[in-house]
N, C-alpha and C positions, 0 to 999 in steps of 0.2 A: 179541459186544455183551458185557459185561464185566459178575461181580456182584462188589458191593462190597460183603455181605462178603469174599471171595474173596483171597490177597495173593498175592504170588510171597517165597516170602522166597530172599533172598539170604547164601549164610556171607562172602561175599566182603566188602559192602558192611557197614558196618560201622553203617551212618546208611536203613538196609534194615528193612525187621520182619524181626523173629532168634524162630528155635522157640522159644526159651525163655522171647518175651512172649506167643505165645500161650496157654503151662502157664494148670492154674489155680493158687493162691498154694500154700502146703500145709498144714494146717489149726493146726499148731503154733505158726506166723507171724500167724497172726489174728490180730488185733485181736474184744475180748471184750467193749470196753465205745465208752459214743460217749462224748465231753471234756461236760459238756454247754453253754462259753463260745462251743468255736470248732466246736462240733460232728466235726469228725479224729478219726478210733478210737485209743482206748490200753492197753493189757491192763490190767488188772480189780487188780491187786493197787497202780497209780499212780498216785500220792498224788498229784501236780504233771504237770502233760499235758505235753508233750516240746515240741510245739507252742505253745500262749502264754502257757505257762508258767507256766497262770489252779491252785486249788487244786480239789482234786478233791475232792469231800462224798458220803458217799455217797450215799446219794436214800433216803428211810423207804418204805415201803412207804403204798397206802393208807389212813389209819388208823389210821395210826403217830402216835409223841409226841407231842404240846402241846409249843412253846420257853418254859419258865419266866418268858415273862418277860411270854410272853402270858396265862398265868395266871394272872399278877402284878396284871397290866391288871384284867381281867374280878373280879375279888377287888377291887380297890381302886373301880372302878364302881358292886359293886350293896353296898359298901361310902356307899357320896357321897351315891345314890339311897338306900341307907334313913334317909338323916339328912336331909338332904330331902324325907323325908313325913313322918318326925318331926317336924318344924321345918312343916310346913303344919297337923298334927292340935292342934299347938298353941295 
């Protein structure tokens, strides 16, 4: 009976598993973050994913700043609501 996790290493056959295939990758070469578009690993300082070409923007932590356009929409809605209330009481 053969164990599924065991491999016959044959250095003469280029298609067979090699000892280098079984080694753990170096920590220096490891990817530090994942592309939000394609999900593949990329380096932290990469501005554009080398796999899918999508621009990588830093993700803000929870409670980060709200986009400026959201703030303006809220202000406009509050002003319009206040004007409607004033019109009702005239």
